[in-house]
DRENZANU-34815 format. One record per residue (C-alpha): residue number from 0; residue in one letter; x, y, z. Coordinates in steps of 0.5 Angstrom, whole numbers, plus 500, padded with zeros to 3 digits. Layout:
N
<vextor->NUM, zalo->A, x->X, y->Y, z->Z>
...
This chain:
476
<vextor->0, zalo->M, x->435, y->089, z->412>
<vextor->1, zalo->T, x->430, y->086, z->408>
<vextor->2, zalo->A, x->423, y->087, z->411>
<vextor->3, zalo->P, x->420, y->081, z->414>
<vextor->4, zalo->L, x->414, y->076, z->409>
<vextor->5, zalo->V, x->407, y->077, z->413>
<vextor->6, zalo->L, x->403, y->072, z->412>
<vextor->7, zalo->A, x->396, y->075, z->414>
<vextor->8, zalo->V, x->389, y->072, z->415>
<vextor->9, zalo->H, x->383, y->074, z->416>
<vextor->10, zalo->E, x->376, y->070, z->419>
<vextor->11, zalo->D, x->368, y->072, z->419>
<vextor->12, zalo->T, x->366, y->072, z->412>
<vextor->13, zalo->N, x->368, y->074, z->407>
<vextor->14, zalo->A, x->375, y->071, z->410>
<vextor->15, zalo->N, x->382, y->073, z->406>
<vextor->16, zalo->A, x->388, y->071, z->406>
<vextor->17, zalo->A, x->395, y->075, z->404>
<vextor->18, zalo->L, x->402, y->074, z->403>
<vextor->19, zalo->V, x->405, y->082, z->403>
<vextor->20, zalo->R, x->413, y->084, z->404>
<vextor->21, zalo->G, x->414, y->091, z->406>
<vextor->22, zalo->N, x->408, y->094, z->403>
<vextor->23, zalo->E, x->408, y->090, z->397>
<vextor->24, zalo->I, x->402, y->085, z->396>
<vextor->25, zalo->L, x->405, y->079, z->393>
<vextor->26, zalo->A, x->399, y->074, z->393>
<vextor->27, zalo->A, x->392, y->076, z->396>
<vextor->28, zalo->V, x->386, y->072, z->394>
<vextor->29, zalo->A, x->378, y->071, z->398>
<vextor->30, zalo->E, x->376, y->065, z->400>
<vextor->31, zalo->E, x->370, y->065, z->396>
<vextor->32, zalo->R, x->374, y->065, z->389>
<vextor->33, zalo->L, x->376, y->058, z->391>
<vextor->34, zalo->S, x->369, y->055, z->394>
<vextor->35, zalo->R, x->366, y->058, z->390>
<vextor->36, zalo->V, x->362, y->060, z->396>
<vextor->37, zalo->K, x->359, y->068, z->396>
<vextor->38, zalo->Y, x->363, y->071, z->402>
<vextor->39, zalo->Q, x->365, y->065, z->404>
<vextor->40, zalo->P, x->365, y->065, z->412>
<vextor->41, zalo->G, x->371, y->062, z->417>
<vextor->42, zalo->F, x->377, y->059, z->417>
<vextor->43, zalo->P, x->381, y->062, z->409>
<vextor->44, zalo->A, x->384, y->054, z->410>
<vextor->45, zalo->R, x->384, y->056, z->402>
<vextor->46, zalo->A, x->386, y->062, z->401>
<vextor->47, zalo->V, x->394, y->061, z->406>
<vextor->48, zalo->A, x->394, y->055, z->402>
<vextor->49, zalo->E, x->393, y->058, z->395>
<vextor->50, zalo->V, x->397, y->065, z->398>
<vextor->51, zalo->L, x->403, y->062, z->399>
<vextor->52, zalo->R, x->403, y->056, z->393>
<vextor->53, zalo->L, x->405, y->064, z->389>
<vextor->54, zalo->G, x->409, y->066, z->393>
<vextor->55, zalo->G, x->413, y->060, z->393>
<vextor->56, zalo->V, x->414, y->059, z->400>
<vextor->57, zalo->S, x->412, y->055, z->406>
<vextor->58, zalo->L, x->408, y->057, z->413>
<vextor->59, zalo->D, x->415, y->055, z->416>
<vextor->60, zalo->A, x->419, y->060, z->411>
<vextor->61, zalo->V, x->414, y->067, z->413>
<vextor->62, zalo->D, x->417, y->071, z->419>
<vextor->63, zalo->A, x->410, y->073, z->422>
<vextor->64, zalo->V, x->403, y->071, z->422>
<vextor->65, zalo->V, x->398, y->076, z->423>
<vextor->66, zalo->A, x->390, y->076, z->423>
<vextor->67, zalo->G, x->386, y->082, z->423>
<vextor->68, zalo->N, x->381, y->083, z->428>
<vextor->69, zalo->R, x->383, y->084, z->435>
<vextor->70, zalo->Y, x->378, y->082, z->440>
<vextor->71, zalo->H, x->373, y->078, z->434>
<vextor->72, zalo->F, x->374, y->072, z->436>
<vextor->73, zalo->L, x->367, y->067, z->436>
<vextor->74, zalo->P, x->369, y->065, z->428>
<vextor->75, zalo->R, x->375, y->062, z->432>
<vextor->76, zalo->L, x->371, y->057, z->436>
<vextor->77, zalo->P, x->370, y->052, z->432>
<vextor->78, zalo->L, x->362, y->050, z->435>
<vextor->79, zalo->A, x->361, y->058, z->434>
<vextor->80, zalo->A, x->363, y->060, z->428>
<vextor->81, zalo->A, x->357, y->055, z->424>
<vextor->82, zalo->A, x->351, y->061, z->427>
<vextor->83, zalo->V, x->355, y->066, z->424>
<vextor->84, zalo->E, x->351, y->067, z->418>
<vextor->85, zalo->G, x->345, y->069, z->424>
<vextor->86, zalo->E, x->350, y->074, z->425>
<vextor->87, zalo->H, x->347, y->078, z->418>
<vextor->88, zalo->D, x->341, y->079, z->421>
<vextor->89, zalo->L, x->341, y->085, z->423>
<vextor->90, zalo->N, x->335, y->086, z->427>
<vextor->91, zalo->G, x->335, y->080, z->432>
<vextor->92, zalo->L, x->338, y->078, z->437>
<vextor->93, zalo->Q, x->345, y->075, z->436>
<vextor->94, zalo->H, x->347, y->080, z->432>
<vextor->95, zalo->R, x->345, y->085, z->437>
<vextor->96, zalo->A, x->348, y->082, z->443>
<vextor->97, zalo->W, x->354, y->082, z->438>
<vextor->98, zalo->L, x->355, y->089, z->436>
<vextor->99, zalo->S, x->353, y->090, z->444>
<vextor->100, zalo->L, x->359, y->086, z->446>
<vextor->101, zalo->Q, x->363, y->089, z->441>
<vextor->102, zalo->S, x->361, y->096, z->445>
<vextor->103, zalo->R, x->363, y->094, z->451>
<vextor->104, zalo->F, x->371, y->091, z->447>
<vextor->105, zalo->R, x->371, y->098, z->445>
<vextor->106, zalo->R, x->371, y->100, z->454>
<vextor->107, zalo->G, x->377, y->095, z->453>
<vextor->108, zalo->G, x->377, y->092, z->460>
<vextor->109, zalo->V, x->376, y->083, z->462>
<vextor->110, zalo->A, x->372, y->083, z->457>
<vextor->111, zalo->A, x->377, y->085, z->451>
<vextor->112, zalo->R, x->383, y->081, z->455>
<vextor->113, zalo->V, x->379, y->075, z->454>
<vextor->114, zalo->A, x->376, y->075, z->447>
<vextor->115, zalo->E, x->384, y->076, z->444>
<vextor->116, zalo->A, x->387, y->072, z->449>
<vextor->117, zalo->I, x->381, y->067, z->445>
<vextor->118, zalo->G, x->383, y->069, z->439>
<vextor->119, zalo->R, x->390, y->068, z->440>
<vextor->120, zalo->Q, x->390, y->061, z->442>
<vextor->121, zalo->S, x->386, y->058, z->438>
<vextor->122, zalo->L, x->389, y->061, z->432>
<vextor->123, zalo->G, x->396, y->059, z->434>
<vextor->124, zalo->R, x->394, y->052, z->436>
<vextor->125, zalo->R, x->391, y->053, z->429>
<vextor->126, zalo->F, x->398, y->056, z->426>
<vextor->127, zalo->G, x->403, y->053, z->430>
<vextor->128, zalo->R, x->406, y->058, z->432>
<vextor->129, zalo->P, x->404, y->065, z->435>
<vextor->130, zalo->V, x->400, y->069, z->432>
<vextor->131, zalo->D, x->400, y->077, z->432>
<vextor->132, zalo->F, x->394, y->082, z->431>
<vextor->133, zalo->V, x->392, y->088, z->428>
<vextor->134, zalo->D, x->385, y->092, z->430>
<vextor->135, zalo->H, x->380, y->091, z->425>
<vextor->136, zalo->H, x->380, y->098, z->422>
<vextor->137, zalo->T, x->385, y->099, z->423>
<vextor->138, zalo->A, x->388, y->094, z->419>
<vextor->139, zalo->H, x->383, y->098, z->414>
<vextor->140, zalo->A, x->386, y->105, z->414>
<vextor->141, zalo->W, x->393, y->101, z->412>
<vextor->142, zalo->S, x->391, y->098, z->407>
<vextor->143, zalo->A, x->388, y->105, z->404>
<vextor->144, zalo->Y, x->394, y->109, z->406>
<vextor->145, zalo->L, x->400, y->105, z->405>
<vextor->146, zalo->T, x->396, y->102, z->397>
<vextor->147, zalo->S, x->395, y->109, z->396>
<vextor->148, zalo->P, x->399, y->115, z->392>
<vextor->149, zalo->F, x->399, y->120, z->397>
<vextor->150, zalo->D, x->405, y->121, z->402>
<vextor->151, zalo->E, x->399, y->126, z->408>
<vextor->152, zalo->A, x->394, y->124, z->409>
<vextor->153, zalo->L, x->385, y->123, z->412>
<vextor->154, zalo->A, x->384, y->115, z->413>
<vextor->155, zalo->V, x->377, y->114, z->414>
<vextor->156, zalo->S, x->375, y->107, z->415>
<vextor->157, zalo->V, x->367, y->106, z->415>
<vextor->158, zalo->D, x->363, y->099, z->416>
<vextor->159, zalo->N, x->358, y->095, z->420>
<vextor->160, zalo->V, x->362, y->094, z->426>
<vextor->161, zalo->G, x->369, y->092, z->428>
<vextor->162, zalo->D, x->374, y->090, z->433>
<vextor->163, zalo->G, x->368, y->095, z->438>
<vextor->164, zalo->H, x->367, y->101, z->433>
<vextor->165, zalo->A, x->364, y->102, z->426>
<vextor->166, zalo->A, x->368, y->108, z->424>
<vextor->167, zalo->R, x->375, y->110, z->424>
<vextor->168, zalo->C, x->379, y->117, z->422>
<vextor->169, zalo->F, x->386, y->117, z->421>
<vextor->170, zalo->R, x->391, y->122, z->421>
<vextor->171, zalo->C, x->397, y->120, z->416>
<vextor->172, zalo->R, x->404, y->122, z->415>
<vextor->173, zalo->G, x->411, y->119, z->413>
<vextor->174, zalo->G, x->408, y->113, z->414>
<vextor->175, zalo->R, x->405, y->113, z->420>
<vextor->176, zalo->M, x->399, y->113, z->423>
<vextor->177, zalo->E, x->396, y->117, z->430>
<vextor->178, zalo->L, x->388, y->115, z->431>
<vextor->179, zalo->L, x->383, y->121, z->431>
<vextor->180, zalo->W, x->377, y->118, z->433>
<vextor->181, zalo->S, x->372, y->113, z->434>
<vextor->182, zalo->S, x->366, y->112, z->433>
<vextor->183, zalo->D, x->362, y->106, z->437>
<vextor->184, zalo->A, x->359, y->099, z->434>
<vextor->185, zalo->A, x->352, y->101, z->435>
<vextor->186, zalo->E, x->353, y->107, z->432>
<vextor->187, zalo->S, x->354, y->105, z->424>
<vextor->188, zalo->P, x->352, y->107, z->418>
<vextor->189, zalo->G, x->353, y->100, z->416>
<vextor->190, zalo->Q, x->348, y->099, z->421>
<vextor->191, zalo->F, x->343, y->104, z->418>
<vextor->192, zalo->Y, x->344, y->101, z->410>
<vextor->193, zalo->G, x->345, y->095, z->412>
<vextor->194, zalo->E, x->338, y->095, z->416>
<vextor->195, zalo->I, x->335, y->099, z->410>
<vextor->196, zalo->S, x->338, y->093, z->405>
<vextor->197, zalo->Q, x->335, y->089, z->409>
<vextor->198, zalo->A, x->327, y->093, z->411>
<vextor->199, zalo->L, x->327, y->092, z->403>
<vextor->200, zalo->G, x->327, y->084, z->402>
<vextor->201, zalo->F, x->336, y->084, z->400>
<vextor->202, zalo->H, x->341, y->080, z->404>
<vextor->203, zalo->V, x->346, y->085, z->408>
<vextor->204, zalo->L, x->350, y->083, z->405>
<vextor->205, zalo->M, x->348, y->086, z->399>
<vextor->206, zalo->A, x->346, y->093, z->400>
<vextor->207, zalo->G, x->349, y->094, z->393>
<vextor->208, zalo->K, x->343, y->092, z->391>
<vextor->209, zalo->V, x->339, y->100, z->394>
<vextor->210, zalo->T, x->346, y->103, z->392>
<vextor->211, zalo->G, x->343, y->101, z->385>
<vextor->212, zalo->L, x->335, y->102, z->386>
<vextor->213, zalo->A, x->336, y->108, z->389>
<vextor->214, zalo->A, x->337, y->113, z->381>
<vextor->215, zalo->R, x->329, y->110, z->381>
<vextor->216, zalo->G, x->327, y->114, z->386>
<vextor->217, zalo->D, x->327, y->121, z->389>
<vextor->218, zalo->P, x->330, y->123, z->396>
<vextor->219, zalo->R, x->325, y->127, z->398>
<vextor->220, zalo->V, x->320, y->123, z->399>
<vextor->221, zalo->A, x->322, y->119, z->405>
<vextor->222, zalo->M, x->328, y->124, z->407>
<vextor->223, zalo->P, x->325, y->125, z->414>
<vextor->224, zalo->L, x->325, y->118, z->416>
<vextor->225, zalo->M, x->331, y->117, z->414>
<vextor->226, zalo->E, x->333, y->123, z->418>
<vextor->227, zalo->E, x->330, y->120, z->423>
<vextor->228, zalo->L, x->334, y->114, z->423>
<vextor->229, zalo->F, x->341, y->117, z->421>
<vextor->230, zalo->S, x->345, y->123, z->423>
<vextor->231, zalo->L, x->352, y->126, z->425>
<vextor->232, zalo->S, x->354, y->128, z->432>
<vextor->233, zalo->H, x->353, y->135, z->435>
<vextor->234, zalo->D, x->361, y->135, z->434>
<vextor->235, zalo->G, x->362, y->131, z->428>
<vextor->236, zalo->T, x->365, y->125, z->431>
<vextor->237, zalo->T, x->360, y->120, z->431>
<vextor->238, zalo->F, x->355, y->118, z->429>
<vextor->239, zalo->V, x->348, y->117, z->432>
<vextor->240, zalo->L, x->342, y->112, z->430>
<vextor->241, zalo->P, x->336, y->108, z->435>
<vextor->242, zalo->P, x->338, y->106, z->440>
<vextor->243, zalo->L, x->340, y->099, z->439>
<vextor->244, zalo->W, x->334, y->095, z->443>
<vextor->245, zalo->T, x->328, y->100, z->441>
<vextor->246, zalo->R, x->321, y->098, z->436>
<vextor->247, zalo->R, x->324, y->103, z->430>
<vextor->248, zalo->R, x->328, y->098, z->428>
<vextor->249, zalo->G, x->326, y->091, z->426>
<vextor->250, zalo->A, x->320, y->089, z->425>
<vextor->251, zalo->R, x->316, y->098, z->426>
<vextor->252, zalo->L, x->321, y->099, z->421>
<vextor->253, zalo->R, x->319, y->095, z->415>
<vextor->254, zalo->E, x->313, y->098, z->416>
<vextor->255, zalo->R, x->314, y->104, z->417>
<vextor->256, zalo->L, x->317, y->103, z->410>
<vextor->257, zalo->A, x->311, y->101, z->407>
<vextor->258, zalo->A, x->308, y->107, z->407>
<vextor->259, zalo->F, x->313, y->109, z->400>
<vextor->260, zalo->S, x->315, y->105, z->395>
<vextor->261, zalo->R, x->321, y->101, z->394>
<vextor->262, zalo->E, x->325, y->106, z->390>
<vextor->263, zalo->D, x->323, y->112, z->394>
<vextor->264, zalo->V, x->326, y->108, z->400>
<vextor->265, zalo->C, x->332, y->107, z->397>
<vextor->266, zalo->A, x->334, y->114, z->394>
<vextor->267, zalo->A, x->333, y->117, z->401>
<vextor->268, zalo->A, x->337, y->113, z->405>
<vextor->269, zalo->Q, x->342, y->114, z->399>
<vextor->270, zalo->A, x->342, y->121, z->400>
<vextor->271, zalo->R, x->343, y->118, z->407>
<vextor->272, zalo->L, x->348, y->115, z->408>
<vextor->273, zalo->E, x->352, y->121, z->403>
<vextor->274, zalo->Q, x->349, y->128, z->407>
<vextor->275, zalo->V, x->352, y->124, z->413>
<vextor->276, zalo->L, x->359, y->122, z->411>
<vextor->277, zalo->V, x->361, y->128, z->407>
<vextor->278, zalo->A, x->360, y->131, z->413>
<vextor->279, zalo->Y, x->364, y->126, z->418>
<vextor->280, zalo->V, x->370, y->127, z->413>
<vextor->281, zalo->R, x->369, y->133, z->411>
<vextor->282, zalo->G, x->370, y->135, z->420>
<vextor->283, zalo->A, x->375, y->132, z->419>
<vextor->284, zalo->L, x->379, y->135, z->413>
<vextor->285, zalo->R, x->377, y->141, z->416>
<vextor->286, zalo->E, x->381, y->139, z->422>
<vextor->287, zalo->T, x->387, y->136, z->421>
<vextor->288, zalo->G, x->388, y->142, z->414>
<vextor->289, zalo->L, x->389, y->136, z->410>
<vextor->290, zalo->R, x->387, y->135, z->403>
<vextor->291, zalo->H, x->387, y->128, z->401>
<vextor->292, zalo->V, x->384, y->122, z->403>
<vextor->293, zalo->V, x->384, y->115, z->403>
<vextor->294, zalo->L, x->378, y->110, z->404>
<vextor->295, zalo->A, x->377, y->104, z->406>
<vextor->296, zalo->G, x->370, y->100, z->409>
<vextor->297, zalo->G, x->365, y->095, z->407>
<vextor->298, zalo->V, x->360, y->101, z->406>
<vextor->299, zalo->F, x->367, y->106, z->401>
<vextor->300, zalo->A, x->364, y->100, z->396>
<vextor->301, zalo->N, x->359, y->105, z->396>
<vextor->302, zalo->V, x->362, y->109, z->388>
<vextor->303, zalo->L, x->356, y->114, z->389>
<vextor->304, zalo->V, x->359, y->116, z->396>
<vextor->305, zalo->N, x->366, y->116, z->394>
<vextor->306, zalo->H, x->365, y->121, z->388>
<vextor->307, zalo->R, x->361, y->126, z->393>
<vextor->308, zalo->L, x->368, y->126, z->397>
<vextor->309, zalo->W, x->371, y->127, z->390>
<vextor->310, zalo->Q, x->368, y->133, z->390>
<vextor->311, zalo->L, x->368, y->137, z->395>
<vextor->312, zalo->P, x->373, y->142, z->396>
<vextor->313, zalo->E, x->377, y->141, z->401>
<vextor->314, zalo->V, x->380, y->135, z->397>
<vextor->315, zalo->D, x->385, y->135, z->392>
<vextor->316, zalo->G, x->385, y->127, z->391>
<vextor->317, zalo->L, x->382, y->120, z->393>
<vextor->318, zalo->F, x->384, y->113, z->394>
<vextor->319, zalo->V, x->378, y->107, z->395>
<vextor->320, zalo->H, x->383, y->101, z->397>
<vextor->321, zalo->P, x->381, y->096, z->392>
<vextor->322, zalo->A, x->379, y->091, z->396>
<vextor->323, zalo->M, x->375, y->096, z->400>
<vextor->324, zalo->S, x->370, y->091, z->404>
<vextor->325, zalo->D, x->373, y->085, z->408>
<vextor->326, zalo->Q, x->377, y->082, z->403>
<vextor->327, zalo->G, x->382, y->088, z->404>
<vextor->328, zalo->I, x->383, y->087, z->411>
<vextor->329, zalo->A, x->388, y->081, z->411>
<vextor->330, zalo->A, x->392, y->085, z->406>
<vextor->331, zalo->G, x->392, y->091, z->411>
<vextor->332, zalo->A, x->393, y->088, z->416>
<vextor->333, zalo->A, x->400, y->084, z->414>
<vextor->334, zalo->L, x->402, y->092, z->412>
<vextor->335, zalo->G, x->400, y->094, z->419>
<vextor->336, zalo->Y, x->404, y->089, z->422>
<vextor->337, zalo->G, x->411, y->091, z->418>
<vextor->338, zalo->A, x->409, y->099, z->419>
<vextor->339, zalo->G, x->409, y->098, z->426>
<vextor->340, zalo->R, x->417, y->096, z->424>
<vextor->341, zalo->E, x->419, y->099, z->420>
<vextor->342, zalo->A, x->417, y->106, z->417>
<vextor->343, zalo->M, x->414, y->105, z->409>
<vextor->344, zalo->V, x->414, y->108, z->405>
<vextor->345, zalo->P, x->406, y->109, z->401>
<vextor->346, zalo->A, x->406, y->107, z->394>
<vextor->347, zalo->A, x->400, y->106, z->389>
<vextor->348, zalo->I, x->399, y->099, z->387>
<vextor->349, zalo->P, x->401, y->098, z->381>
<vextor->350, zalo->H, x->395, y->093, z->379>
<vextor->351, zalo->V, x->391, y->088, z->383>
<vextor->352, zalo->Y, x->392, y->082, z->379>
<vextor->353, zalo->L, x->394, y->078, z->385>
<vextor->354, zalo->G, x->391, y->071, z->385>
<vextor->355, zalo->P, x->391, y->065, z->381>
<vextor->356, zalo->A, x->393, y->064, z->375>
<vextor->357, zalo->F, x->393, y->058, z->369>
<vextor->358, zalo->T, x->397, y->056, z->363>
<vextor->359, zalo->E, x->394, y->055, z->356>
<vextor->360, zalo->D, x->394, y->047, z->357>
<vextor->361, zalo->E, x->391, y->049, z->364>
<vextor->362, zalo->M, x->384, y->052, z->361>
<vextor->363, zalo->G, x->384, y->047, z->354>
<vextor->364, zalo->R, x->383, y->041, z->359>
<vextor->365, zalo->A, x->378, y->044, z->363>
<vextor->366, zalo->L, x->374, y->046, z->357>
<vextor->367, zalo->E, x->375, y->038, z->355>
<vextor->368, zalo->A, x->374, y->036, z->361>
<vextor->369, zalo->A, x->368, y->040, z->361>
<vextor->370, zalo->K, x->366, y->038, z->354>
<vextor->371, zalo->V, x->365, y->045, z->351>
<vextor->372, zalo->P, x->367, y->047, z->343>
<vextor->373, zalo->H, x->374, y->052, z->345>
<vextor->374, zalo->H, x->378, y->053, z->339>
<vextor->375, zalo->R, x->386, y->057, z->339>
<vextor->376, zalo->S, x->386, y->064, z->337>
<vextor->377, zalo->P, x->392, y->067, z->333>
<vextor->378, zalo->D, x->390, y->074, z->334>
<vextor->379, zalo->V, x->384, y->073, z->341>
<vextor->380, zalo->E, x->384, y->081, z->341>
<vextor->381, zalo->R, x->383, y->083, z->334>
<vextor->382, zalo->E, x->377, y->076, z->335>
<vextor->383, zalo->V, x->374, y->078, z->341>
<vextor->384, zalo->A, x->374, y->086, z->339>
<vextor->385, zalo->D, x->369, y->082, z->332>
<vextor->386, zalo->A, x->366, y->079, z->337>
<vextor->387, zalo->I, x->363, y->086, z->341>
<vextor->388, zalo->L, x->362, y->089, z->336>
<vextor->389, zalo->A, x->358, y->083, z->333>
<vextor->390, zalo->G, x->353, y->083, z->339>
<vextor->391, zalo->E, x->355, y->077, z->343>
<vextor->392, zalo->V, x->357, y->077, z->349>
<vextor->393, zalo->V, x->364, y->075, z->351>
<vextor->394, zalo->G, x->367, y->072, z->357>
<vextor->395, zalo->R, x->374, y->074, z->358>
<vextor->396, zalo->F, x->379, y->070, z->362>
<vextor->397, zalo->T, x->387, y->071, z->364>
<vextor->398, zalo->G, x->391, y->071, z->368>
<vextor->399, zalo->A, x->391, y->072, z->375>
<vextor->400, zalo->M, x->385, y->073, z->378>
<vextor->401, zalo->E, x->383, y->079, z->381>
<vextor->402, zalo->Y, x->384, y->082, z->389>
<vextor->403, zalo->G, x->377, y->085, z->391>
<vextor->404, zalo->P, x->370, y->086, z->388>
<vextor->405, zalo->R, x->371, y->088, z->382>
<vextor->406, zalo->A, x->372, y->085, z->375>
<vextor->407, zalo->L, x->377, y->089, z->372>
<vextor->408, zalo->G, x->378, y->085, z->365>
<vextor->409, zalo->N, x->381, y->078, z->367>
<vextor->410, zalo->R, x->374, y->075, z->369>
<vextor->411, zalo->S, x->369, y->080, z->365>
<vextor->412, zalo->I, x->364, y->079, z->361>
<vextor->413, zalo->L, x->364, y->084, z->356>
<vextor->414, zalo->Y, x->359, y->087, z->351>
<vextor->415, zalo->H, x->358, y->093, z->347>
<vextor->416, zalo->T, x->355, y->099, z->350>
<vextor->417, zalo->T, x->349, y->101, z->346>
<vextor->418, zalo->D, x->345, y->096, z->347>
<vextor->419, zalo->P, x->340, y->099, z->353>
<vextor->420, zalo->T, x->336, y->092, z->354>
<vextor->421, zalo->V, x->342, y->089, z->357>
<vextor->422, zalo->N, x->341, y->091, z->364>
<vextor->423, zalo->T, x->335, y->086, z->363>
<vextor->424, zalo->W, x->337, y->080, z->359>
<vextor->425, zalo->L, x->344, y->080, z->361>
<vextor->426, zalo->N, x->342, y->080, z->368>
<vextor->427, zalo->Q, x->337, y->075, z->368>
<vextor->428, zalo->R, x->342, y->071, z->365>
<vextor->429, zalo->L, x->347, y->073, z->371>
<vextor->430, zalo->N, x->341, y->071, z->377>
<vextor->431, zalo->R, x->342, y->078, z->378>
<vextor->432, zalo->S, x->337, y->083, z->379>
<vextor->433, zalo->E, x->335, y->087, z->373>
<vextor->434, zalo->F, x->337, y->094, z->375>
<vextor->435, zalo->M, x->343, y->092, z->377>
<vextor->436, zalo->P, x->349, y->097, z->372>
<vextor->437, zalo->F, x->354, y->095, z->368>
<vextor->438, zalo->A, x->361, y->100, z->368>
<vextor->439, zalo->P, x->364, y->102, z->361>
<vextor->440, zalo->A, x->372, y->100, z->361>
<vextor->441, zalo->T, x->374, y->107, z->358>
<vextor->442, zalo->L, x->380, y->107, z->355>
<vextor->443, zalo->A, x->385, y->112, z->360>
<vextor->444, zalo->E, x->387, y->117, z->354>
<vextor->445, zalo->E, x->379, y->118, z->353>
<vextor->446, zalo->A, x->377, y->118, z->360>
<vextor->447, zalo->A, x->377, y->127, z->361>
<vextor->448, zalo->A, x->373, y->127, z->355>
<vextor->449, zalo->C, x->367, y->122, z->358>
<vextor->450, zalo->Y, x->367, y->124, z->365>
<vextor->451, zalo->E, x->366, y->129, z->369>
<vextor->452, zalo->G, x->370, y->130, z->375>
<vextor->453, zalo->Y, x->376, y->125, z->373>
<vextor->454, zalo->G, x->383, y->128, z->374>
<vextor->455, zalo->P, x->390, y->126, z->376>
<vextor->456, zalo->G, x->387, y->127, z->384>
<vextor->457, zalo->V, x->383, y->121, z->382>
<vextor->458, zalo->A, x->386, y->116, z->376>
<vextor->459, zalo->H, x->389, y->111, z->379>
<vextor->460, zalo->T, x->382, y->110, z->384>
<vextor->461, zalo->A, x->378, y->111, z->378>
<vextor->462, zalo->R, x->383, y->104, z->375>
<vextor->463, zalo->F, x->379, y->099, z->380>
<vextor->464, zalo->M, x->372, y->101, z->378>
<vextor->465, zalo->T, x->371, y->104, z->387>
<vextor->466, zalo->I, x->368, y->111, z->385>
<vextor->467, zalo->T, x->363, y->113, z->379>
<vextor->468, zalo->F, x->364, y->120, z->376>
<vextor->469, zalo->P, x->358, y->124, z->371>
<vextor->470, zalo->C, x->358, y->122, z->363>
<vextor->471, zalo->T, x->359, y->127, z->358>
<vextor->472, zalo->E, x->356, y->129, z->354>
<vextor->473, zalo->F, x->360, y->126, z->350>
<vextor->474, zalo->M, x->359, y->120, z->353>
<vextor->475, zalo->R, x->352, y->120, z->352>
């Protein structure tokens, strides 16, 4: 029997759509790549049209329409969708009220049933057909497990909030998942890290700036405060933060952080996040006896956390879904829907070039319309290599667009690695913070000589720039 063809969507921030058959992702696109508005919220109308076009099918030919987020009904309401941005003030009344409501949804009951019914009715009207739901963190976990190379694994999903939870752990085996435990929406590692980011003046969706700046600080200086703000529960199955409505958050937190340098705050926040998540995952590994870990959820965009987990002696293999943020929710929801109807075998995702592609003629017409000087190269790879060796910056645009937050060659800026000033001047050109790093592209056959800890259990993950390694002396 042919596996069902599933169209899936994720609304709200980082809106996206995916077209999936069985455990093969045929197309996956984030709305921001088409609208050119970073973290584009709302319904992914452009992305839906694009994945159907890439799949060569109409909506009528799809066997099922699925949405990630069972209870996240507000973005599905026309009047509420415009207020989504306020949700990103993590200390604001709107966000705290939303977290409180999400905590209530976690307990089920009338409120949860009403939220799901509203969302189901709204999406049903939009698509003109019934829509199925997959829980937010369950979608994350399916995305990590079914695109990994491991038949048996611990699946961990951790982010800010989704369907009443901040985190969920699953035991995975033979294409099936069993829920182990969950963390309440108000007990969120993403909330902790996001509050620190916001207090330092970064947008919560740019929390990676805390990770980038952490390398310049001393984690010991502000660690006592971080230990007060974020810890693991005694049984190791959830997280502990100050109560949602206390003065230890918000303006009072900014006052307390002002006693330290920004670099030291970032270093301490990063170190504390690593400590707590390592203990959380380690407890689950010891409970289950599993030796492989698969990860998804926005917190696992933190490549340093992922490296710390890979270092655990209990871990033989680790995989991070390439679109670990909510950009992967649609694909995960589609995979989860399919897995609920037929047994699936996990298969290592072969690549993430799952978005739109353009012909050379289309590129040429666009360059002519923009009046950009250009020529066709008879040997473009050699010409690019020569340009890089000559110290020129190359923008590479070729093939299908990457799925997920990382530039992986098809939409990448290339430059040689021996100029230590590049972070300053190229980041200025790109309007990025000067301390944000660039990643080296390394020949696969040289990776073991360049990176400490690189090996078979994590080689597939490293392809997608979702983990970091210390450099060897040879690489330095």
